[in-house]
C-alpha positions in Angstrom: 20.9 79.3 -139.9 17.2 80.7 -139.8 16.8 78.6 -143.4 17.5 74.9 -140.9 15.6 76.3 -138.5 12.8 77.1 -140.8 13.5 73.7 -142.3 13.2 71.7 -139.3 10.2 73.4 -137.8 8.6 72.3 -141.0 9.0 69.2 -140.5 8.1 68.9 -137.1 4.6 69.7 -137.7 4.1 66.5 -139.7 1.9 64.6 -138.1 3.3 61.6 -136.1 0.6 58.1 -136.5 -0.1 57.6 -132.7 1.7 56.5 -129.5 4.9 54.3 -130.9 5.8 51.2 -128.8 8.7 50.1 -131.3 11.1 52.2 -130.2 13.0 51.6 -127.2 12.3 52.9 -124.0 15.6 53.7 -123.3 15.6 57.0 -121.4 18.7 59.8 -122.3 21.7 59.8 -121.2 22.6 60.9 -118.4 24.3 65.1 -119.0 27.8 64.1 -118.1 27.3 61.6 -120.5 27.1 64.9 -123.5 30.3 66.7 -121.7 33.4 65.3 -123.2 36.6 67.7 -123.4 35.4 71.0 -124.8 38.4 71.1 -126.9 38.2 68.8 -128.9 36.6 71.3 -131.4 39.4 74.5 -131.9 37.2 77.8 -131.9 37.6 78.4 -135.1 36.4 75.0 -135.6 33.1 76.0 -133.8 30.1 77.4 -135.0 28.2 80.3 -133.5 25.3 78.5 -130.8 21.6 78.9 -131.7 19.5 81.9 -130.3 17.1 79.6 -129.7 17.4 76.0 -129.1 16.2 73.1 -131.6 13.8 70.9 -130.7 15.2 67.6 -130.9 13.9 64.3 -131.1 16.4 62.0 -130.4 20.3 61.6 -129.0 22.5 59.7 -130.4 27.0 58.7 -129.9 29.2 59.7 -132.4 30.0 56.1 -133.5 33.7 57.3 -136.0 34.3 61.1 -136.0 32.7 62.7 -138.3 32.8 66.2 -140.8 30.2 68.4 -139.6 28.1 70.6 -143.4 26.0 73.0 -143.1 23.8 71.1 -145.6 22.4 67.6 -146.2 22.8 67.7 -149.4 26.4 68.2 -149.6 28.5 68.9 -153.4 31.3 69.6 -154.7 33.0 72.8 -153.2 31.4 72.5 -149.8 33.7 72.3 -147.4 32.7 71.3 -143.9 32.9 73.8 -141.3 33.4 70.9 -138.2 34.7 67.9 -137.4 32.7 65.8 -134.2 34.7 63.5 -132.3 34.3 59.8 -131.7 31.8 59.1 -128.2 30.7 62.3 -128.1 26.8 62.4 -127.4 24.9 64.8 -130.2 21.0 65.7 -130.0 19.2 64.4 -133.5 17.0 66.7 -135.1 16.0 65.4 -138.1 17.2 62.6 -140.0 17.7 62.8 -143.5 18.3 59.6 -145.7 22.2 59.8 -145.6 22.5 63.1 -143.2 21.3 64.2 -139.9 20.4 67.5 -138.0 22.2 67.2 -135.3 23.4 69.6 -132.0 27.1 68.6 -130.0 25.9 71.1 -127.1 29.5 70.9 -125.5 31.5 72.5 -129.1 28.3 74.4 -129.5 27.9 72.7 -132.9 24.8 72.5 -135.3 25.3 71.1 -138.4 24.6 67.8 -140.7 26.8 65.0 -140.0 27.2 61.5 -142.3 23.6 58.7 -140.5 27.0 56.2 -140.4 28.9 58.2 -138.0 25.6 57.4 -135.1 24.7 54.9 -133.1 22.5 53.8 -130.3 20.1 56.2 -131.6 18.0 56.6 -128.6 14.5 58.0 -128.7 12.9 61.6 -126.7 9.6 60.7 -126.3 8.4 57.0 -126.8 4.7 58.5 -127.3 4.6 61.2 -129.9 7.8 60.3 -131.8 8.5 57.9 -135.2 11.1 55.6 -134.6 14.4 56.4 -135.4 15.0 56.4 -139.3 11.4 55.7 -140.1 10.3 57.6 -143.0 6.4 57.8 -143.9 4.6 57.5 -147.2 2.0 59.1 -148.0 0.9 57.1 -151.5 1.2 54.4 -153.4 0.9 54.7 -157.1 1.1 52.6 -160.5 3.2 54.3 -163.9 1.0 54.9 -166.3 3.4 55.6 -169.1 5.6 53.6 -171.0 8.3 54.7 -168.9 9.2 57.0 -165.8 12.7 58.0 -165.0 13.5 58.5 -161.7 15.8 61.2 -160.9 18.1 63.3 -158.7 16.4 66.0 -158.7 12.9 67.2 -159.8 12.2 67.2 -163.2 16.6 66.7 -164.1 19.6 65.5 -162.5 20.9 62.2 -163.2 18.4 59.2 -164.0 19.1 56.7 -161.1 16.6 53.9 -162.7 13.7 53.8 -165.8 10.3 51.8 -164.1 8.1 50.8 -167.0 4.1 50.8 -166.9 2.6 48.6 -164.3 5.1 49.3 -162.3 3.8 50.2 -158.8 5.7 52.3 -156.4 5.0 53.9 -152.7 6.3 57.3 -151.6 7.1 59.6 -149.4 4.5 63.0 -151.1 4.9 65.6 -154.1 7.7 68.4 -154.3 7.0 70.7 -156.8 5.1 68.0 -159.3 6.8 65.4 -158.7 6.8 62.7 -156.9 9.4 61.9 -154.1 10.8 58.7 -152.8 13.7 57.2 -150.9 16.4 55.4 -153.5 18.5 53.7 -151.7 20.1 56.4 -149.1 19.3 59.9 -151.4 16.1 61.4 -152.8 14.7 60.3 -156.3 11.7 61.7 -158.0 8.7 61.2 -159.9 6.9 63.2 -163.1 3.4 63.2 -161.3 2.1 63.3 -164.7 3.2 59.6 -165.4 1.8 58.5 -162.4 -1.9 56.4 -162.8 -4.5 54.8 -159.5 -3.0 57.1 -157.0 -4.1 56.3 -153.3 -3.0 57.9 -150.0 -1.6 56.1 -147.3 -4.7 55.5 -144.6 -4.2 57.5 -141.5 -5.7 55.7 -138.3 -5.4 52.2 -139.2 -8.5 51.6 -136.7 -10.6 53.5 -138.8 -9.3 52.3 -142.7 -11.3 50.3 -145.0 -10.0 47.1 -146.3 -9.4 48.5 -149.6 -7.0 51.5 -148.0 -3.7 50.6 -147.5 -2.6 51.2 -144.0 0.9 51.8 -144.3 3.6 50.9 -147.7 7.2 51.0 -148.7 9.8 51.0 -151.7 12.8 49.8 -152.1 15.2 49.2 -154.7 17.2 46.1 -156.2 19.7 46.2 -159.1 18.9 45.1 -162.9 21.7 43.4 -164.0 21.0 40.1 -166.1 24.2 38.1 -164.8 22.6 34.7 -163.5 23.5 35.4 -159.8 21.3 38.8 -159.9 18.3 37.2 -162.1 18.3 34.5 -159.1 17.7 37.0 -156.7 15.4 38.8 -158.3 13.4 35.7 -158.5 14.0 34.9 -154.9 12.3 38.6 -154.1 9.3 37.3 -156.0 9.3 34.2 -153.9 9.4 35.9 -150.9 6.7 38.0 -151.6 4.5 35.6 -153.2 4.6 33.5 -149.8 3.8 37.1 -147.8 0.6 37.7 -149.7 -0.7 34.3 -148.3 -0.8 35.1 -144.7 -3.0 36.8 -142.8 -1.7 38.2 -139.2 -5.2 38.2 -136.9 -4.6 40.2 -133.6 -1.8 38.9 -131.1 -0.7 36.9 -133.8 3.8 36.9 -135.5 5.2 36.8 -138.3 8.3 34.9 -138.2 10.2 35.9 -141.3 12.4 32.5 -141.1 9.8 30.2 -140.3 6.8 32.1 -142.4 8.7 33.1 -145.1 11.4 29.8 -145.1 13.1 27.8 -145.2 14.9 28.8 -148.0 15.4 25.8 -149.9 15.1 24.9 -154.0 12.5 22.8 -152.6 10.4 26.0 -151.5 11.3 27.6 -154.9 14.6 29.4 -153.6 17.8 29.5 -156.0 21.5 30.3 -155.1 22.0 34.4 -154.9 24.4 36.7 -153.4 24.1 37.0 -150.0 25.3 39.0 -147.3 27.7 37.2 -144.9 31.0 38.2 -142.4 33.1 37.2 -145.3 31.0 39.1 -147.9 29.2 39.2 -150.3 28.6 34.8 -151.5 26.2 33.4 -153.2 23.6 31.1 -150.6 19.6 29.7 -151.6 17.6 32.1 -151.1 19.9 35.1 -151.5 17.5 38.3 -151.6 15.5 37.7 -149.3 16.8 39.7 -146.8 15.3 42.7 -149.6 12.1 41.7 -148.2 12.3 41.7 -145.2 14.0 44.7 -144.7 11.1 46.3 -147.0 8.7 45.1 -144.7 10.4 46.2 -141.5 10.0 49.8 -143.2 6.4 49.4 -143.4 6.2 47.9 -139.7 7.7 50.9 -138.7 5.4 53.1 -140.3 2.4 51.2 -137.9 2.1 51.7 -133.9 0.0 49.3 -133.8 2.9 46.6 -134.7 5.3 45.6 -131.6 9.0 44.4 -133.2 9.7 41.6 -131.4 13.4 40.7 -133.0 14.7 43.0 -135.6 19.2 43.0 -136.3 20.3 45.1 -138.8 23.2 43.8 -141.5 26.3 45.7 -139.5 27.1 48.9 -139.1 26.6 50.1 -142.3 23.5 48.8 -142.6 22.0 47.0 -146.2 23.4 49.3 -148.9 19.8 49.6 -150.6 18.0 51.3 -147.1 19.5 54.0 -145.3 21.4 53.2 -142.7 19.7 51.2 -139.5 16.2 50.1 -141.0 17.4 46.7 -142.2 16.5 43.4 -141.2 18.9 40.7 -142.3 16.7 37.1 -142.3 18.3 33.6 -142.6 19.6 31.8 -139.5 18.9 31.7 -135.7 20.9 35.5 -134.9 19.5 36.8 -138.3 15.7 36.9 -138.2 12.8 39.3 -138.3 10.2 38.8 -136.1 6.7 41.4 -135.0 3.4 41.0 -133.9 -0.6 42.7 -134.4 -1.5 44.1 -131.5 -4.0 45.9 -133.9 -7.7 44.6 -132.7 -8.1 43.5 -136.6 -6.0 41.4 -138.9 -3.8 42.7 -141.0 -3.1 41.1 -144.7 0.1 42.2 -147.4 0.7 43.1 -151.2 3.6 43.6 -153.1 5.0 44.4 -156.3 8.3 43.4 -157.5 9.4 45.0 -161.1 11.7 47.3 -162.9 14.5 47.1 -159.6 11.4 48.4 -157.5 9.7 46.3 -154.7 6.8 47.4 -152.9 5.0 46.4 -150.1 1.4 47.4 -148.7 -0.6 46.6 -145.5 -3.9 46.5 -145.9 -6.9 45.6 -142.6 -8.1 41.9 -143.5 -11.7 42.4 -142.6 
């Protein structure tokens, strides 16, 4: 457990970027809301309480009963040591692509639970804590080698996808000489020797020049060659091209359905798979939700952009992103809207290649 505390403290020392007006301004639940029956956990299932309380960033409610693990790196043979019941409130200390580090005080349990089991995450300190689930990307780069595999561990493991020369990616930082990215709901790694045109994301958007990105994010899409998926990739490119023609001045709103749509063949979109309440169905413009969702993860990193409206793809969200950080678009109830509150205009740059869609945001003046 000392290793967990040290890891958490390192995470908390990472700089946040300004005041986060994006977060829901909701106070944490009352103490009695976090205190269900203690006998929901048997003594054999509980872990010893912490000697010193871990600082926590959010609170959340258990949407589902969940197993508790000692590490977010769940591997075969690692057994859970407790089970948290549905409906209890927990303190959230750190957020990873698939797991979150939580404390259930009444049961004396601190450990990792699956992120899908958390609902109603509420921020503790709106001024100094980023929105729930945001992953700050600190660099962008291009693939400089003929090919660059993304693997599950630095220098080894399984290959998740291979990028080729010219593809652009956004990533969190470096680990053991490898660029660390978010691939769907896990971390992925690229040998930094295979990268070129490395550029840091410029924190402090007010002081950035027009050639420095102020936020960026990469998500990954399927590269199968069936007609529906090829149409989906085409739609990703059409939506990104439309976005690159937009400049948001101070006070301007980006309304995704209005500005990137309408999703019609006359606008260049093709029929492709789209997520509906009935499941996956073909619809004109299928795939544009991945563009809006990737953009949402860029917006989350900038406190000067205010989210007006955003709706996720149900409780599980879109599988190409961690849970709770996607943005569905397509109709009156599925749209992504945000406003530029910075005292300067912003613009977008995008890249779609080899299964990676990268969106970068810059000052426009």
